C-alpha positions as CSV (number, residue, x, y, z in Angstrom):
1,X,-7.0,-21.9,-79.9
2,X,-4.3,-23.9,-78.2
3,X,-2.7,-20.8,-76.7
4,X,-6.0,-19.8,-75.2
5,X,-6.5,-23.3,-73.7
6,X,-2.9,-23.3,-72.3
7,X,-3.5,-19.8,-70.8
8,X,-6.8,-21.0,-69.3
9,X,-5.2,-24.1,-67.8
10,X,-2.3,-22.2,-66.4
11,X,-4.6,-19.6,-64.9
12,X,-6.8,-22.3,-63.4
13,X,-3.8,-24.1,-61.9
14,X,-2.4,-20.9,-60.5
15,X,-5.7,-20.0,-59.0
16,X,-6.1,-23.5,-57.5
17,X,-2.7,-23.4,-56.0
18,X,-3.4,-20.0,-54.6
19,X,-6.7,-21.1,-53.0
20,X,-5.2,-24.2,-51.5
21,X,-2.3,-22.3,-50.0
22,X,-4.6,-19.7,-48.6
23,X,-6.7,-22.4,-47.0
24,X,-3.7,-24.1,-45.5
25,X,-2.5,-20.8,-44.1
26,X,-5.9,-20.1,-42.6
27,X,-5.9,-23.5,-40.9
28,X,-2.3,-23.0,-39.6
29,X,-3.2,-19.6,-38.2
30,X,-6.3,-21.0,-36.6
31,X,-4.3,-23.8,-35.0
32,X,-1.8,-21.3,-33.7
33,X,-4.5,-19.2,-32.2
34,X,-6.1,-22.1,-30.5
35,X,-2.7,-23.1,-29.1
36,X,-2.0,-19.6,-27.9
37,X,-5.3,-19.4,-26.2
38,X,-4.7,-22.7,-24.5
39,X,-1.3,-21.6,-23.3
40,X,-2.9,-18.4,-21.9
41,X,-5.5,-20.5,-20.0
42,X,-2.9,-22.8,-18.6
43,X,-0.8,-19.8,-17.5
44,X,-3.8,-18.3,-15.8
45,X,-4.6,-21.5,-13.9
46,X,-1.0,-22.0,-12.9
47,X,-0.7,-18.4,-11.7
48,X,-3.8,-18.8,-9.5
49,X,-2.7,-22.1,-8.2
50,X,0.7,-20.8,-7.5
51,X,-0.6,-17.8,-5.5
52,X,-3.0,-20.0,-3.5
53,X,-0.5,-22.7,-2.8
54,X,2.1,-20.2,-1.7
55,X,-0.5,-18.6,0.6
56,X,-1.4,-22.1,1.9
57,X,2.3,-22.8,2.7
58,X,2.7,-19.7,4.9
59,X,1.9,-19.5,8.6
60,X,-1.8,-20.0,9.5
61,X,-2.3,-16.4,10.6
62,X,-1.2,-15.1,7.2
63,X,-4.0,-17.2,5.6
64,X,-6.5,-14.8,7.1
65,X,-5.2,-12.0,4.9
66,X,-4.8,-14.2,1.8
67,X,-8.2,-15.9,1.2
68,X,-7.6,-18.8,-1.2
69,X,-11.3,-19.3,-1.7
70,X,-11.6,-16.0,-3.4
71,X,-8.7,-16.9,-5.8
72,X,-10.5,-20.1,-6.7
73,X,-13.9,-18.5,-7.0
74,X,-12.5,-16.0,-9.5
75,X,-10.7,-18.7,-11.5
76,X,-13.5,-21.0,-12.3
77,X,-15.9,-18.7,-14.1
78,X,-13.1,-17.3,-16.2
79,X,-11.9,-20.8,-17.0
80,X,-15.4,-21.8,-18.1
81,X,-15.8,-18.7,-20.2
82,X,-12.4,-19.0,-22.0
83,X,-12.4,-22.7,-22.7
84,X,-13.8,-24.0,-26.0
85,X,-17.0,-26.0,-25.5
86,X,-15.2,-29.3,-26.3
87,X,-12.9,-28.7,-23.4
88,X,-15.6,-28.3,-20.7
89,X,-14.5,-31.5,-19.2
90,X,-11.2,-29.9,-18.2
91,X,-13.0,-27.0,-16.5
92,X,-15.3,-29.5,-14.7
93,X,-12.3,-31.6,-13.5
94,X,-10.5,-28.4,-12.3
95,X,-13.7,-27.4,-10.5
96,X,-13.9,-30.8,-8.7
97,X,-10.2,-30.7,-7.8
98,X,-10.6,-27.2,-6.4
99,X,-13.5,-28.4,-4.3
100,X,-11.2,-31.1,-2.9
101,X,-8.5,-28.5,-2.4
102,X,-10.9,-26.3,-0.4
103,X,-12.1,-29.3,1.7
104,X,-8.6,-30.4,2.5
105,X,-7.9,-30.6,6.2
106,X,-4.2,-29.8,6.2
107,X,-2.0,-27.4,4.3
108,X,0.2,-30.2,3.1
109,X,-2.8,-31.8,1.5
110,X,-3.7,-28.5,-0.1
111,X,-0.2,-28.1,-1.6
112,X,-0.3,-31.7,-2.9
113,X,-3.7,-31.2,-4.6
114,X,-2.6,-27.8,-6.0
115,X,0.6,-29.4,-7.5
116,X,-1.5,-32.2,-9.0
117,X,-3.9,-29.8,-10.6
118,X,-1.0,-27.7,-12.0
119,X,0.7,-30.7,-13.4
120,X,-2.4,-32.1,-15.1
121,X,-3.4,-28.7,-16.6
122,X,0.1,-28.3,-18.0
123,X,-0.2,-31.8,-19.4
124,X,-3.6,-30.9,-21.0
125,X,-2.1,-27.7,-22.4
126,X,0.5,-29.7,-24.3
C-alpha cells in the first residue's frame, strides 16, 4: 500500500510541476509576443515619421511630390488596428500630435514635432 501511495504522490508532484512549467512557458511566450508586436508597431511609426520628416526637410517644391498627409493618413488606421485596446491612448496621442504636425506653419516646427513623436513612441515601446 505504501508503494502505491508513494507512486501516486510522485506522479502527482511530477504532473503538478509539469503543469506549472507549461503555464510559465505559455506566459513567457505571450509576453514575448506582445513585446515583439509592440516593437513592430514602434518601428512602423518611426518609419512613417522618418519618411515624412525627411520629406519635410527637403526643398518646398519637392514636397509637392511627397505628400506627408498621405503617410499620416495611412499610419493612423493601421496603428489603431494593431494596438491592443488598453493602448488606445497611445494611438489617440499620436493622432493628436500628427494633427499638430500637419497644422505646423514651418518645416522646422514639423521636424520638431516629428522628432518628439518618435522619441515618445520609442519611450512607450520600451
